[in-house]
N, CA, C, O and the ligand as a Tripos MOL2 file, in Angstrom:
@<TRIPOS>MOLECULE
protein
  277   275    70     0     0
PROTEIN
NO_CHARGES

@<TRIPOS>ATOM
      1 N          -7.1300    1.8620   -9.9100 N.3       1 MET1
      2 CA         -6.0690    0.9480   -9.4060 C.3       1 MET1
      3 C          -5.2050    1.7760   -8.3460 C.2       1 MET1
      4 O          -4.8220    2.9210   -8.5830 O.2       1 MET1
      5 N          -4.9600    1.1620   -7.2720 N.am      2 ALA2
      6 CA         -4.2270    1.7930   -6.2020 C.3       2 ALA2
      7 C          -2.7280    1.6680   -6.5750 C.2       2 ALA2
      8 O          -2.2710    0.6040   -6.9920 O.2       2 ALA2
      9 N          -1.9760    2.7820   -6.4130 N.am      3 THR3
     10 CA         -0.5440    2.7310   -6.6910 C.3       3 THR3
     11 C           0.1970    2.5570   -5.3380 C.2       3 THR3
     12 O          -0.2370    3.0470   -4.2950 O.2       3 THR3
     13 N           1.2710    1.8740   -5.4090 N.am      4 LYS4
     14 CA          2.0760    1.6550   -4.2460 C.3       4 LYS4
     15 C           3.0190    2.8800   -4.0470 C.2       4 LYS4
     16 O           3.1460    3.7450   -4.9140 O.2       4 LYS4
     17 N           3.6420    2.9010   -2.9090 N.am      5 LYS5
     18 CA          4.5060    4.1280   -2.5840 C.3       5 LYS5
     19 C           5.8570    3.9970   -3.3070 C.2       5 LYS5
     20 O           6.8810    3.7050   -2.6910 O.2       5 LYS5
     21 N           5.8290    4.2180   -4.6170 N.am      6 VAL6
     22 CA          7.1200    4.1830   -5.3240 C.3       6 VAL6
     23 C           7.2180    5.4940   -6.1670 C.2       6 VAL6
     24 O           7.9120    5.5670   -7.1810 O.2       6 VAL6
     25 N           6.5040    6.4820   -5.6920 N.am      7 GLY7
     26 CA          6.6280    7.8100   -6.3260 C.3       7 GLY7
     27 C           6.1750    7.7790   -7.8200 C.2       7 GLY7
     28 O           5.1540    7.1920   -8.1780 O.2       7 GLY7
     29 N           6.9960    8.4430   -8.6550 N.am      8 SER8
     30 CA          6.5900    8.5940  -10.0350 C.3       8 SER8
     31 C           6.6000    7.2800  -10.8240 C.2       8 SER8
     32 O           6.0480    7.1910  -11.9210 O.2       8 SER8
     33 N           7.2380    6.2740  -10.2420 N.am      9 ALA9
     34 CA          7.3720    4.9760  -10.9600 C.3       9 ALA9
     35 C           6.0780    4.2120  -10.7520 C.2       9 ALA9
     36 O           5.9780    3.1140  -11.3000 O.2       9 ALA9
     37 N           5.1250    4.6560  -10.0540 N.am     10 GLY10
     38 CA          3.8910    3.9780   -9.8030 C.3      10 GLY10
     39 C           3.1400    3.6770  -11.0260 C.2      10 GLY10
     40 O           2.3270    2.7530  -11.0450 O.2      10 GLY10
     41 N           3.3830    4.4380  -12.0850 N.am     11 ARG11
     42 CA          2.6660    4.2400  -13.3250 C.3      11 ARG11
     43 C           3.0470    2.9670  -14.0480 C.2      11 ARG11
     44 O           2.3670    2.5740  -14.9950 O.2      11 ARG11
     45 N           4.1320    2.3030  -13.6230 N.am     12 PHE12
     46 CA          4.4730    1.1020  -14.2990 C.3      12 PHE12
     47 C           3.6680   -0.0990  -13.7750 C.2      12 PHE12
     48 O           3.7670   -1.2050  -14.3060 O.2      12 PHE12
     49 N           2.8800    0.1390  -12.7350 N.am     13 GLY13
     50 CA          2.0860   -0.9480  -12.1860 C.3      13 GLY13
     51 C           2.9050   -2.0210  -11.5990 C.2      13 GLY13
     52 O           3.9870   -1.7370  -11.0850 O.2      13 GLY13
     53 N           2.4710   -3.2330  -11.6350 N.am     14 ALA14
     54 CA          3.1520   -4.3540  -11.0560 C.3      14 ALA14
     55 C           4.0630   -5.1490  -11.9960 C.2      14 ALA14
     56 O           4.6720   -6.1560  -11.6330 O.2      14 ALA14
     57 N           4.1110   -4.6550  -13.1690 N.am     15 ARG15
     58 CA          4.7300   -5.4130  -14.2780 C.3      15 ARG15
     59 C           6.2270   -5.7890  -13.9580 C.2      15 ARG15
     60 O           6.6690   -6.9150  -14.1860 O.2      15 ARG15
     61 N           6.9380   -4.8200  -13.4420 N.am     16 TYR16
     62 CA          8.3650   -5.0030  -13.3810 C.3      16 TYR16
     63 C           8.8610   -5.4780  -12.0150 C.2      16 TYR16
     64 O          10.0660   -5.6140  -11.8040 O.2      16 TYR16
     65 N           7.9790   -5.7190  -11.1330 N.am     17 GLY17
     66 CA          8.3410   -6.1450   -9.7450 C.3      17 GLY17
     67 C           8.6290   -4.9310   -8.8910 C.2      17 GLY17
     68 O           8.5640   -3.7960   -9.3630 O.2      17 GLY17
     69 N           8.9370   -5.1660   -7.6720 N.am     18 ARG18
     70 CA          9.1100   -4.0370   -6.7220 C.3      18 ARG18
     71 C          10.4310   -3.3190   -6.8340 C.2      18 ARG18
     72 O          10.4830   -2.0890   -6.8580 O.2      18 ARG18
     73 N          11.4980   -4.0870   -6.9040 N.am     19 LYS19
     74 CA         12.8310   -3.4960   -6.8360 C.3      19 LYS19
     75 C          13.1550   -2.5770   -7.9900 C.2      19 LYS19
     76 O          13.6160   -1.4580   -7.7680 O.2      19 LYS19
     77 N          12.9210   -3.0270   -9.2540 N.am     20 PRO20
     78 CA         13.2410   -2.0950  -10.3080 C.3      20 PRO20
     79 C          12.4160   -0.7860  -10.2700 C.2      20 PRO20
     80 O          12.9060    0.2620  -10.6910 O.2      20 PRO20
     81 N          11.2080   -0.8460   -9.7820 N.am     21 ARG21
     82 CA         10.3870    0.3250   -9.7120 C.3      21 ARG21
     83 C          10.9190    1.2840   -8.7060 C.2      21 ARG21
     84 O          10.8830    2.4960   -8.9210 O.2      21 ARG21
     85 N          11.4330    0.7550   -7.5650 N.am     22 GLN22
     86 CA         12.0570    1.7080   -6.6600 C.3      22 GLN22
     87 C          13.2660    2.4000   -7.1530 C.2      22 GLN22
     88 O          13.5690    3.5460   -6.8240 O.2      22 GLN22
     89 N          13.9880    1.5990   -8.0110 N.am     23 ARG23
     90 CA         15.1570    2.2470   -8.6580 C.3      23 ARG23
     91 C          14.6830    3.3130   -9.6300 C.2      23 ARG23
     92 O          15.2710    4.3930   -9.6850 O.2      23 ARG23
     93 N          13.6410    3.0430  -10.3950 N.am     24 VAL24
     94 CA         13.0910    4.0710  -11.2810 C.3      24 VAL24
     95 C          12.6570    5.2980  -10.5900 C.2      24 VAL24
     96 O          12.8850    6.4150  -11.0550 O.2      24 VAL24
     97 N          12.0220    5.0930   -9.4640 N.am     25 ALA25
     98 CA         11.4890    6.2120   -8.6980 C.3      25 ALA25
     99 C          12.6950    7.0400   -8.1950 C.2      25 ALA25
    100 O          12.6090    8.2670   -8.1410 O.2      25 ALA25
    101 N          13.7530    6.4230   -7.8480 N.am     26 GLU26
    102 CA         14.9740    7.1200   -7.3700 C.3      26 GLU26
    103 C          15.5630    7.9390   -8.5000 C.2      26 GLU26
    104 O          15.8930    9.1090   -8.3070 O.2      26 GLU26
    105 N          15.7010    7.3480   -9.6730 N.am     27 ILE27
    106 CA         16.2390    7.9690  -10.8360 C.3      27 ILE27
    107 C          15.3930    9.1670  -11.2850 C.2      27 ILE27
    108 O          15.9040   10.2360  -11.6230 O.2      27 ILE27
    109 N          14.0610    8.9310  -11.2710 N.am     28 GLU28
    110 CA         13.2050   10.0070  -11.8020 C.3      28 GLU28
    111 C          13.0560   11.1730  -10.8000 C.2      28 GLU28
    112 O          12.7250   12.2970  -11.1770 O.2      28 GLU28
    113 N          13.3040   10.8750   -9.5510 N.am     29 SER29
    114 CA         13.2640   12.0080   -8.6080 C.3      29 SER29
    115 C          14.5330   12.8900   -8.8190 C.2      29 SER29
    116 O          14.4950   14.0900   -8.5470 O.2      29 SER29
    117 N          15.6110   12.3140   -9.2860 N.am     30 LYS30
    118 CA         16.7600   13.0570   -9.6000 C.3      30 LYS30
    119 C          16.5650   13.8710  -10.8700 C.2      30 LYS30
    120 O          17.1020   14.9690  -11.0160 O.2      30 LYS30
    121 N          15.7890   13.3090  -11.7770 N.am     31 LEU31
    122 CA         15.5300   14.0100  -13.0350 C.3      31 LEU31
    123 C          14.7940   15.3290  -12.8430 C.2      31 LEU31
    124 O          15.0010   16.3220  -13.5400 O.2      31 LEU31
    125 N          13.9110   15.2600  -11.8370 N.am     32 LYS32
    126 CA         13.1120   16.5050  -11.6670 C.3      32 LYS32
    127 C          13.8880   17.6390  -10.9810 C.2      32 LYS32
    128 O          13.4120   18.7730  -10.9290 O.2      32 LYS32
    129 N          15.0200   17.3470  -10.4830 N.am     33 GLN33
    130 CA         15.8360   18.3950   -9.8440 C.3      33 GLN33
    131 C          16.5460   19.1960  -10.8770 C.2      33 GLN33
    132 O          16.6780   18.7870  -12.0310 O.2      33 GLN33
    133 N          17.0210   20.3850  -10.4400 N.am     34 TRP34
    134 CA         17.8520   21.1920  -11.3150 C.3      34 TRP34
    135 C          19.2640   20.6210  -11.3860 C.2      34 TRP34
    136 O          19.8060   20.1260  -10.3980 O.2      34 TRP34
    137 N          19.8240   20.7020  -12.5450 N.am     35 HIS35
    138 CA         21.2200   20.2050  -12.6960 C.3      35 HIS35
    139 C          22.1100   21.3580  -12.9920 C.2      35 HIS35
    140 O          21.6700   22.4310  -13.4040 O.2      35 HIS35
    141 N          23.4200   21.1110  -12.7660 N.am     36 LYS36
    142 CA         24.3770   22.1510  -12.9180 C.3      36 LYS36
    143 C          24.8150   22.3290  -14.3730 C.2      36 LYS36
    144 O          25.1520   21.3420  -15.0270 O.2      36 LYS36
    145 N          24.8190   23.5250  -14.8830 N.am     37 CYS37
    146 CA         25.1950   23.7830  -16.2570 C.3      37 CYS37
    147 C          26.7090   23.8040  -16.4120 C.2      37 CYS37
    148 O          27.4070   24.4730  -15.6510 O.2      37 CYS37
    149 N          27.2230   23.0550  -17.4180 N.am     38 PRO38
    150 CA         28.6670   23.0230  -17.5930 C.3      38 PRO38
    151 C          29.1920   24.3090  -18.2070 C.2      38 PRO38
    152 O          30.4050   24.5070  -18.2810 O.2      38 PRO38
    153 N          28.3030   25.1850  -18.6490 N.am     39 TYR39
    154 CA         28.7480   26.4170  -19.3230 C.3      39 TYR39
    155 C          28.7670   27.5970  -18.3540 C.2      39 TYR39
    156 O          29.7800   28.2900  -18.2550 O.2      39 TYR39
    157 N          27.6360   27.8460  -17.6180 N.am     40 CYS40
    158 CA         27.5610   28.9850  -16.7400 C.3      40 CYS40
    159 C          27.6180   28.5530  -15.2880 C.2      40 CYS40
    160 O          27.5760   29.4080  -14.4030 O.2      40 CYS40
    161 N          27.7120   27.2530  -15.0020 N.am     41 MET41
    162 CA         27.8640   26.6750  -13.6850 C.3      41 MET41
    163 C          26.6680   26.9990  -12.7550 C.2      41 MET41
    164 O          26.7650   26.9110  -11.5310 O.2      41 MET41
    165 N          25.5630   27.3680  -13.3800 N.am     42 LYS42
    166 CA         24.4220   27.6170  -12.5340 C.3      42 LYS42
    167 C          23.5630   26.3810  -12.5250 C.2      42 LYS42
    168 O          23.5990   25.6080  -13.4820 O.2      42 LYS42
    169 N          22.7770   26.1580  -11.4640 N.am     43 LYS43
    170 CA         21.9380   25.0080  -11.3480 C.3      43 LYS43
    171 C          20.5620   25.3230  -12.0000 C.2      43 LYS43
    172 O          19.5170   25.3870  -11.3510 O.2      43 LYS43
    173 N          20.6540   25.5070  -13.3040 N.am     44 ARG44
    174 CA         19.4440   25.8920  -14.0560 C.3      44 ARG44
    175 C          19.2180   24.9730  -15.2710 C.2      44 ARG44
    176 O          18.6580   25.4020  -16.2800 O.2      44 ARG44
    177 N          19.6570   23.7140  -15.1660 N.am     45 VAL45
    178 CA         19.5080   22.8230  -16.2740 C.3      45 VAL45
    179 C          18.4080   21.7950  -16.0170 C.2      45 VAL45
    180 O          18.3510   21.1640  -14.9620 O.2      45 VAL45
    181 N          17.5670   21.6540  -16.9790 N.am     46 LYS46
    182 CA         16.4750   20.6670  -16.9360 C.3      46 LYS46
    183 C          16.6040   19.6970  -18.1390 C.2      46 LYS46
    184 O          17.1280   20.0740  -19.1870 O.2      46 LYS46
    185 N          16.1550   18.5420  -17.9870 N.am     47 ARG47
    186 CA         16.2120   17.5840  -19.0600 C.3      47 ARG47
    187 C          15.0570   17.8120  -19.9570 C.2      47 ARG47
    188 O          13.9050   17.8570  -19.5240 O.2      47 ARG47
    189 N          15.3710   17.9580  -21.2350 N.am     48 VAL48
    190 CA         14.2940   18.2030  -22.2840 C.3      48 VAL48
    191 C          13.7810   16.8440  -22.6980 C.2      48 VAL48
    192 O          12.5730   16.6140  -22.6440 O.2      48 VAL48
    193 N          14.6000   15.9810  -23.0880 N.am     49 SER49
    194 CA         14.2220   14.5260  -23.3320 C.3      49 SER49
    195 C          15.4310   13.7340  -23.0500 C.2      49 SER49
    196 O          16.4450   14.2710  -22.6050 O.2      49 SER49
    197 N          15.3530   12.4380  -23.3010 N.am     50 ILE50
    198 CA         16.3970   11.5260  -23.0040 C.3      50 ILE50
    199 C          17.7130   11.9750  -23.5580 C.2      50 ILE50
    200 O          17.8390   12.0130  -24.7820 O.2      50 ILE50
    201 N          18.6830   12.3110  -22.7930 N.am     51 GLY51
    202 CA         19.9910   12.6880  -23.2320 C.3      51 GLY51
    203 C          20.1280   14.1700  -23.6950 C.2      51 GLY51
    204 O          21.2110   14.6220  -24.0680 O.2      51 GLY51
    205 N          19.0270   14.8790  -23.6570 N.am     52 ILE52
    206 CA         19.1010   16.2700  -24.0980 C.3      52 ILE52
    207 C          18.7410   17.1950  -22.9240 C.2      52 ILE52
    208 O          17.6990   17.0350  -22.2880 O.2      52 ILE52
    209 N          19.6480   18.1890  -22.6450 N.am     53 TRP53
    210 CA         19.5010   19.0100  -21.5200 C.3      53 TRP53
    211 C          19.5180   20.4830  -21.9570 C.2      53 TRP53
    212 O          20.1470   20.8600  -22.9460 O.2      53 TRP53
    213 N          18.7970   21.2930  -21.1730 N.am     54 LYS54
    214 CA         18.7310   22.7070  -21.5500 C.3      54 LYS54
    215 C          18.9280   23.5360  -20.2720 C.2      54 LYS54
    216 O          18.3750   23.2580  -19.2080 O.2      54 LYS54
    217 N          19.7580   24.5750  -20.4560 N.am     55 CYS55
    218 CA         20.0520   25.4750  -19.3600 C.3      55 CYS55
    219 C          19.0730   26.6930  -19.5050 C.2      55 CYS55
    220 O          18.9980   27.3290  -20.5570 O.2      55 CYS55
    221 N          18.3560   26.9700  -18.4390 N.am     56 LYS56
    222 CA         17.4650   28.0870  -18.4320 C.3      56 LYS56
    223 C          18.1560   29.4250  -18.2880 C.2      56 LYS56
    224 O          17.5950   30.4660  -18.6330 O.2      56 LYS56
    225 N          19.3840   29.3970  -17.7740 N.am     57 ALA57
    226 CA         20.1060   30.6660  -17.5070 C.3      57 ALA57
    227 C          20.8420   31.1480  -18.7660 C.2      57 ALA57
    228 O          20.7760   32.3280  -19.1100 O.2      57 ALA57
    229 N          21.5390   30.2400  -19.4470 N.am     58 CYS58
    230 CA         22.2600   30.6800  -20.6440 C.3      58 CYS58
    231 C          21.6660   30.1590  -21.9170 C.2      58 CYS58
    232 O          22.2240   30.3580  -22.9960 O.2      58 CYS58
    233 N          20.5220   29.4830  -21.8080 N.am     59 GLU59
    234 CA         19.7710   29.0200  -23.0020 C.3      59 GLU59
    235 C          20.5440   28.0260  -23.8500 C.2      59 GLU59
    236 O          20.1920   27.8330  -25.0140 O.2      59 GLU59
    237 N          21.5720   27.3920  -23.3290 N.am     60 SER60
    238 CA         22.2860   26.4220  -24.0720 C.3      60 SER60
    239 C          21.6490   25.1000  -24.0180 C.2      60 SER60
    240 O          21.1700   24.6890  -22.9610 O.2      60 SER60
    241 N          21.6180   24.4050  -25.1110 N.am     61 LYS61
    242 CA         21.1150   23.0740  -25.2060 C.3      61 LYS61
    243 C          22.2110   22.1040  -25.4980 C.2      61 LYS61
    244 O          22.9910   22.3190  -26.4260 O.2      61 LYS61
    245 N          22.2990   21.0770  -24.7660 N.am     62 PHE62
    246 CA         23.3840   20.1940  -24.9960 C.3      62 PHE62
    247 C          23.0090   18.7350  -24.7350 C.2      62 PHE62
    248 O          21.9430   18.4580  -24.1850 O.2      62 PHE62
    249 N          23.8370   17.8470  -25.1080 N.am     63 THR63
    250 CA         23.5570   16.4450  -24.9120 C.3      63 THR63
    251 C          24.2990   15.9250  -23.6470 C.2      63 THR63
    252 O          25.3680   16.4310  -23.3040 O.2      63 THR63
    253 N          23.7570   14.9770  -23.0060 N.am     64 GLY64
    254 CA         24.3620   14.4020  -21.8410 C.3      64 GLY64
    255 C          23.9390   12.9350  -21.8140 C.2      64 GLY64
    256 O          23.5240   12.3350  -22.8060 O.2      64 GLY64
    257 N          24.0810   12.4050  -20.5920 N.am     65 LYS65
    258 CA         23.6150   11.0700  -20.3770 C.3      65 LYS65
    259 C          22.1050   11.0400  -20.2380 C.2      65 LYS65
    260 O          21.4710   12.0840  -20.0870 O.2      65 LYS65
    261 N          21.5430    9.8890  -20.2860 N.am     66 ALA66
    262 CA         20.0450    9.8270  -20.3220 C.3      66 ALA66
    263 C          19.4610   10.3110  -19.0520 C.2      66 ALA66
    264 O          18.3860   10.9100  -19.0710 O.2      66 ALA66
    265 N          20.1030   10.0900  -17.9430 N.am     67 TYR67
    266 CA         19.4240   10.3980  -16.6160 C.3      67 TYR67
    267 C          20.1790   11.4770  -15.7820 C.2      67 TYR67
    268 O          19.6170   12.1000  -14.8810 O.2      67 TYR67
    269 N          21.4280   11.6560  -16.1160 N.am     68 THR68
    270 CA         22.1850   12.7050  -15.4580 C.3      68 THR68
    271 C          23.0850   13.4070  -16.5540 C.2      68 THR68
    272 O          23.2060   12.9160  -17.6770 O.2      68 THR68
    273 N          23.6650   14.4920  -16.2010 N.am     69 ILE69
    274 CA         24.5090   15.1190  -17.1570 C.3      69 ILE69
    275 C          25.8940   14.5020  -17.2020 C.2      69 ILE69
    276 O          26.7400   14.9390  -17.9830 O.2      69 ILE69
    277 ZN         24.0080   27.6470  -18.4750 Zn       70 ZN70
@<TRIPOS>BOND
     1     1     2 1
     2     2     3 1
     3     3     4 2
     4     3     5 am
     5     5     6 1
     6     6     7 1
     7     7     8 2
     8     7     9 am
     9     9    10 1
    10    10    11 1
    11    11    12 2
    12    11    13 am
    13    13    14 1
    14    14    15 1
    15    15    16 2
    16    15    17 am
    17    17    18 1
    18    18    19 1
    19    19    20 2
    20    19    21 am
    21    21    22 1
    22    22    23 1
    23    23    24 2
    24    23    25 am
    25    25    26 1
    26    26    27 1
    27    27    28 2
    28    27    29 am
    29    29    30 1
    30    30    31 1
    31    31    32 2
    32    31    33 am
    33    33    34 1
    34    34    35 1
    35    35    36 2
    36    35    37 am
    37    37    38 1
    38    38    39 1
    39    39    40 2
    40    39    41 am
    41    41    42 1
    42    42    43 1
    43    43    44 2
    44    43    45 am
    45    45    46 1
    46    46    47 1
    47    47    48 2
    48    47    49 am
    49    49    50 1
    50    50    51 1
    51    51    52 2
    52    51    53 am
    53    53    54 1
    54    54    55 1
    55    55    56 2
    56    55    57 am
    57    57    58 1
    58    58    59 1
    59    59    60 2
    60    59    61 am
    61    61    62 1
    62    62    63 1
    63    63    64 2
    64    63    65 am
    65    65    66 1
    66    66    67 1
    67    67    68 2
    68    67    69 am
    69    69    70 1
    70    70    71 1
    71    71    72 2
    72    71    73 am
    73    73    74 1
    74    74    75 1
    75    75    76 2
    76    75    77 am
    77    77    78 1
    78    78    79 1
    79    79    80 2
    80    79    81 am
    81    81    82 1
    82    82    83 1
    83    83    84 2
    84    83    85 am
    85    85    86 1
    86    86    87 1
    87    87    88 2
    88    87    89 am
    89    89    90 1
    90    90    91 1
    91    91    92 2
    92    91    93 am
    93    93    94 1
    94    94    95 1
    95    95    96 2
    96    95    97 am
    97    97    98 1
    98    98    99 1
    99    99   100 2
   100    99   101 am
   101   101   102 1
   102   102   103 1
   103   103   104 2
   104   103   105 am
   105   105   106 1
   106   106   107 1
   107   107   108 2
   108   107   109 am
   109   109   110 1
   110   110   111 1
   111   111   112 2
   112   111   113 am
   113   113   114 1
   114   114   115 1
   115   115   116 2
   116   115   117 am
   117   117   118 1
   118   118   119 1
   119   119   120 2
   120   119   121 am
   121   121   122 1
   122   122   123 1
   123   123   124 2
   124   123   125 am
   125   125   126 1
   126   126   127 1
   127   127   128 2
   128   127   129 am
   129   129   130 1
   130   130   131 1
   131   131   132 2
   132   131   133 am
   133   133   134 1
   134   134   135 1
   135   135   136 2
   136   135   137 am
   137   137   138 1
   138   138   139 1
   139   139   140 2
   140   139   141 am
   141   141   142 1
   142   142   143 1
   143   143   144 2
   144   143   145 am
   145   145   146 1
   146   146   147 1
   147   147   148 2
   148   147   149 am
   149   149   150 1
   150   150   151 1
   151   151   152 2
   152   151   153 am
   153   153   154 1
   154   154   155 1
   155   155   156 2
   156   155   157 am
   157   157   158 1
   158   158   159 1
   159   159   160 2
   160   159   161 am
   161   161   162 1
   162   162   163 1
   163   163   164 2
   164   163   165 am
   165   165   166 1
   166   166   167 1
   167   167   168 2
   168   167   169 am
   169   169   170 1
   170   170   171 1
   171   171   172 2
   172   171   173 am
   173   173   174 1
   174   174   175 1
   175   175   176 2
   176   175   177 am
   177   177   178 1
   178   178   179 1
   179   179   180 2
   180   179   181 am
   181   181   182 1
   182   182   183 1
   183   183   184 2
   184   183   185 am
   185   185   186 1
   186   186   187 1
   187   187   188 2
   188   187   189 am
   189   189   190 1
   190   190   191 1
   191   191   192 2
   192   191   193 am
   193   193   194 1
   194   194   195 1
   195   195   196 2
   196   195   197 am
   197   197   198 1
   198   198   199 1
   199   199   200 2
   200   199   201 am
   201   201   202 1
   202   202   203 1
   203   203   204 2
   204   203   205 am
   205   205   206 1
   206   206   207 1
   207   207   208 2
   208   207   209 am
   209   209   210 1
   210   210   211 1
   211   211   212 2
   212   211   213 am
   213   213   214 1
   214   214   215 1
   215   215   216 2
   216   215   217 am
   217   217   218 1
   218   218   219 1
   219   219   220 2
   220   219   221 am
   221   221   222 1
   222   222   223 1
   223   223   224 2
   224   223   225 am
   225   225   226 1
   226   226   227 1
   227   227   228 2
   228   227   229 am
   229   229   230 1
   230   230   231 1
   231   231   232 2
   232   231   233 am
   233   233   234 1
   234   234   235 1
   235   235   236 2
   236   235   237 am
   237   237   238 1
   238   238   239 1
   239   239   240 2
   240   239   241 am
   241   241   242 1
   242   242   243 1
   243   243   244 2
   244   243   245 am
   245   245   246 1
   246   246   247 1
   247   247   248 2
   248   247   249 am
   249   249   250 1
   250   250   251 1
   251   251   252 2
   252   251   253 am
   253   253   254 1
   254   254   255 1
   255   255   256 2
   256   255   257 am
   257   257   258 1
   258   258   259 1
   259   259   260 2
   260   259   261 am
   261   261   262 1
   262   262   263 1
   263   263   264 2
   264   263   265 am
   265   265   266 1
   266   266   267 1
   267   267   268 2
   268   267   269 am
   269   269   270 1
   270   270   271 1
   271   271   272 2
   272   271   273 am
   273   273   274 1
   274   274   275 1
   275   275   276 2
@<TRIPOS>SUBSTRUCTURE
     1 MET1         2 RESIDUE 1 A MET
     2 ALA2         6 RESIDUE 1 A ALA
     3 THR3        10 RESIDUE 1 A THR
     4 LYS4        14 RESIDUE 1 A LYS
     5 LYS5        18 RESIDUE 1 A LYS
     6 VAL6        22 RESIDUE 1 A VAL
     7 GLY7        26 RESIDUE 1 A GLY
     8 SER8        30 RESIDUE 1 A SER
     9 ALA9        34 RESIDUE 1 A ALA
    10 GLY10       38 RESIDUE 1 A GLY
    11 ARG11       42 RESIDUE 1 A ARG
    12 PHE12       46 RESIDUE 1 A PHE
    13 GLY13       50 RESIDUE 1 A GLY
    14 ALA14       54 RESIDUE 1 A ALA
    15 ARG15       58 RESIDUE 1 A ARG
    16 TYR16       62 RESIDUE 1 A TYR
    17 GLY17       66 RESIDUE 1 A GLY
    18 ARG18       70 RESIDUE 1 A ARG
    19 LYS19       74 RESIDUE 1 A LYS
    20 PRO20       78 RESIDUE 1 A PRO
    21 ARG21       82 RESIDUE 1 A ARG
    22 GLN22       86 RESIDUE 1 A GLN
    23 ARG23       90 RESIDUE 1 A ARG
    24 VAL24       94 RESIDUE 1 A VAL
    25 ALA25       98 RESIDUE 1 A ALA
    26 GLU26      102 RESIDUE 1 A GLU
    27 ILE27      106 RESIDUE 1 A ILE
    28 GLU28      110 RESIDUE 1 A GLU
    29 SER29      114 RESIDUE 1 A SER
    30 LYS30      118 RESIDUE 1 A LYS
    31 LEU31      122 RESIDUE 1 A LEU
    32 LYS32      126 RESIDUE 1 A LYS
    33 GLN33      130 RESIDUE 1 A GLN
    34 TRP34      134 RESIDUE 1 A TRP
    35 HIS35      138 RESIDUE 1 A HIS
    36 LYS36      142 RESIDUE 1 A LYS
    37 CYS37      146 RESIDUE 1 A CYS
    38 PRO38      150 RESIDUE 1 A PRO
    39 TYR39      154 RESIDUE 1 A TYR
    40 CYS40      158 RESIDUE 1 A CYS
    41 MET41      162 RESIDUE 1 A MET
    42 LYS42      166 RESIDUE 1 A LYS
    43 LYS43      170 RESIDUE 1 A LYS
    44 ARG44      174 RESIDUE 1 A ARG
    45 VAL45      178 RESIDUE 1 A VAL
    46 LYS46      182 RESIDUE 1 A LYS
    47 ARG47      186 RESIDUE 1 A ARG
    48 VAL48      190 RESIDUE 1 A VAL
    49 SER49      194 RESIDUE 1 A SER
    50 ILE50      198 RESIDUE 1 A ILE
    51 GLY51      202 RESIDUE 1 A GLY
    52 ILE52      206 RESIDUE 1 A ILE
    53 TRP53      210 RESIDUE 1 A TRP
    54 LYS54      214 RESIDUE 1 A LYS
    55 CYS55      218 RESIDUE 1 A CYS
    56 LYS56      222 RESIDUE 1 A LYS
    57 ALA57      226 RESIDUE 1 A ALA
    58 CYS58      230 RESIDUE 1 A CYS
    59 GLU59      234 RESIDUE 1 A GLU
    60 SER60      238 RESIDUE 1 A SER
    61 LYS61      242 RESIDUE 1 A LYS
    62 PHE62      246 RESIDUE 1 A PHE
    63 THR63      250 RESIDUE 1 A THR
    64 GLY64      254 RESIDUE 1 A GLY
    65 LYS65      258 RESIDUE 1 A LYS
    66 ALA66      262 RESIDUE 1 A ALA
    67 TYR67      266 RESIDUE 1 A TYR
    68 THR68      270 RESIDUE 1 A THR
    69 ILE69      274 RESIDUE 1 A ILE
    70 ZN70       277 GROUP 0 **** ****
């Protein structure tokens, strides 16, 4: 199956229509970036799972919002 140009949201196929998938692709591209740690202020935070974030610099694990800290 050919995927359309919606980045990582292509896996959802055609089920949800075009606009929501573009929004998902936008959100997910942000997820893959490094986020700023509220403890050491370094941009070394990755999302472990929904709402759970971990800093690679100070090893702190904390909760945040589902898609951003
Ligand atoms: Zn940190």
